[in-house]
N, C-alpha and C positions, 0 to 999 in steps of 0.2 A: 771608809768605803762605804757607799749606800746602794741598798737593793731597794728597787720599785716595783711592785707587783701592778700591771696593768690589767690583768685578766685572771682570773684564778678559778675558772670551770674547765671541766672536761668539755669534749666536742660539742655537746647539745646545748651547753651554758644553762643558767640557771635565773629565773624559770627556763626551761626548754621551750623553743619557739612553738610548738603545736602540742605542748603536754599540759593537763587540766589535772594532773595528780595532786594530793593535798600539800605535797613540799611545794610546789611550783605555785600552786593558788596562794599558798601563805607567803611566800617569796615575794609574790606580785602586792598582796595586800601591806606587806611590811615594809619593801621596798628598802632604801638604804645599802647597808653592807650584804643584805640578800641577793642582790642582784649582781649575778656573776659572768663576766664575758670571757672568751675564749683565752687560753693561756698565754701568756705573754708577760716578760719583766725587762727590765732595765739595770745595768749597773753602773751606778754615777750618773753621767750624762750622755755618754757615747756608746755604750757597749748593748746591744739590743740582743735579747734572746727569744726566738722564734718570731715568726711571721704569720699571724692568722688574719683572716678576712676582717677581723675586728680591729686592726691595727689603726685605718684611719680615725675611727672612733676615740681609740686610745691616745692617739697624739692630739686630738683636739680637746678630749677630756682632761688631759694632764699636762698641757702647755709645752707638748714637745714638737722642737723644731727639727723635723725630720731630714732636713738637707745636711745639718749638722753631725748624724750620726755617722761614725766612722767604721765600726764592726757589726755584724750579725752573725751570732751563732743560731743554727737550727738543729735542733734535737732529731727529727726525723721527718719523714714525707707526708704524714697525714696531714688532711686539710686543715685541721685546727691549730696548727703549727706551721705550715708550709702552704702560703698562698703566693705563688710565683707572679701572679699577675702584677701585684706591687712594684716588683722589681723592674717591669717592663715600663711602667710609669715614671722612672727616675730618670728621665732624658726630655727634652724638648719635643714635642710643644706641650708636654705634661708638667714637665718642671722647668724653671728657669733660676738662675742665681744662686746655684747650690755652692754652698759654702766649703762644703767638703766634696772634692771632685768625684773623689771614688769610693764607694762603699765595698769593704771587703767582707765576702761572705765564705763562712765555713760550716761544712754539714758532712753528713756520712754519704755513703753511696746512693742511696734510696732518693734522697732530698735533691742531690746533686744533678741524677738522671731526670728526675721530675722537672726541675727549672730549665735545663739544658732541651728537654722535649719541646719546649716552646720557643726555642731560639736562644740567642745569646743577649743578654740585657746590655745596654751600655751603659758606662759608666758605673758599671758592677764587675768586681774582680772575684771569681769563685774557686774556692780550694776545697777539693775533696780529703778530708780526713779519714784516718783509720782509727780504732780502738787503740788506746794508749799513746797515741800520737802525742807530742806536746809542741805547742808554737809560740809565738810571740805577736800580739797584736793589742796595738794602740796603749803600748805601754804592760799590758797584762800577761803574764805566763798562762796559757790555757792547756789545759791537758783533759783529752778525751776519753770517756770510759763507756765500755759497752753497756747498752742498756737491754733487760730483759722485755723486749717489747717490739711488736712490729718484725715478726720473724722474716728472715732475708732482706730488710731493709738496711741493715748497718746503722741501726737508731744509737743513738748516742747522748750521754749525760756530759757534766762538765765540772772540773774542778778550776776555779778563777783564781789567780794571785796576783795580788797587788799590794797595796798597803796592808792587806789582810789576806786572809785565805778563806774562800768560801766553796762550800759543796751545793752544787744545782742538780739535785736527783730528780728529774720530771722528765718524760714519762719512762717509768719503769718499775719491774716489779723487784722482789728481792733480788739482792746484788749476787752477781755472779761469784763464785768461790776465788776466782782469778781478779775480781775488782776489790774484794776484801786483801787479799795476798798484796796486790800492788801497791794499796794505800799503806799496809804495813811496811813494806819494803822499803819505799820512798819515805816513810817518816812524815807523813802528813799530819799537821793538827790545823783543825778546823776552827776559825773563829764563827763562822756561821755555816748552817747546814738546813738546807730546805727540801722536803721529802715529798713525794707523791702520795697523795692520801686520796684516792679517786672513790674507794670502796668505804672508807670511814668504818663500820662495824659489819659490812657485809663481808662474810669470810671469802678469801681468796687463797688459792693455793700459792706456796713460795713458788710454784712453777708459772704462776700467772704475770700477765703484762703490766699490771699496776699493783698498787699496794694499799692499806688498811692499817686501822691503827695498831692491831696486832702484830704484823709484818713490821711496822715500821718501828713499835719498840724493840724488837728484835735485832733488826740492824743497828739500833742507837746503842743497844747492850754491846753488841760486837765492836762496833767503832770505840765506845767508851774502854772495853777491855783491851784494846790495841793501844790506846792512848791518842787517837786521832780527835776525838770528842771529849771535852770535860765539862763539868758544871757550868763553866762561864760560857761555852758554846751558845751562841743564839740558834736556838732550835725551832723551826717553822713548819707547819704543814700547810699544802696547798694542792691545789687541782682536785677539785671535788666534783662528782657526779650528782645530778638531782636525783638519782636514785636513791642516794644515799644520806637524805635528810639533811643538805649543807645550810642550815640555816645558821647565822653567825652566833648566836646565843646559846642554841642547842651545841653546837660543836666547842663553843669556849667552856660551857659547862662539862661537856665529855671528857675535856683534857686538863681540868683544873688540877693543880697539883702535880703535873707532870714537867711544868717548866717550859712547856710549848705556847707558841704564839700560833693564832690560826689566821692565816692570810685572808684579805679581802682585797676588791679591787681599789686600788689609787693606795694601798698602805705601804709605807716607805719606812726602811730600817736602817739606822745607820748603826755601824759595827766598828 
């Protein structure tokens, strides 16, 4: 399996549009891996995760043929993860000759309601899923987990099982106890796990809606103790706020020795 990160920033991107803090100024000066767009990823070549307004740029930048995408998972309704207008452009006169007739979208209640508030997009099939639901799409078995994020939105993160098994834990704070229990009871063993690291070293409570390095360390330790993660698991941090100084070389130095990868826009990992 392959996971490609199209966008690796939080909502304001990096550098943030209107910001001139020292981190954003340095990102503009350095360029390259320090330029981070809004969060979006793809598993292999047909399973898309999230739909920010940066989707068009991501597709052009990464050579993605959008009409071939079969499945879209949306984590929650926030605009940097769910920009419904794109779904309404998946029909003539905006799109022609689509090789995949129907795009299947799976999301929680908040994103579902946000999309349908604009109408019913053609050539798109939307399914509302709840926490701990499992379903099959495009040959993958996908399990939705409740994210500690966006109260009242039914925000989700996902376990995706194909040839390998991956945990995609964005956007969420420290996992709920029932999430740890579910993973342990089902005996999941992750070949790859990617974690929300919005705060990096800015302290955030385990009741918060994002994580930093400290929170991630404790999530990983707990998953290791139950056997869901081991030394060979590919561990990645992702989804960075400009407030947390997410310059690539700084982040890589910060986590040196932990065995973690630091995501950047366009990074692809095969596992």
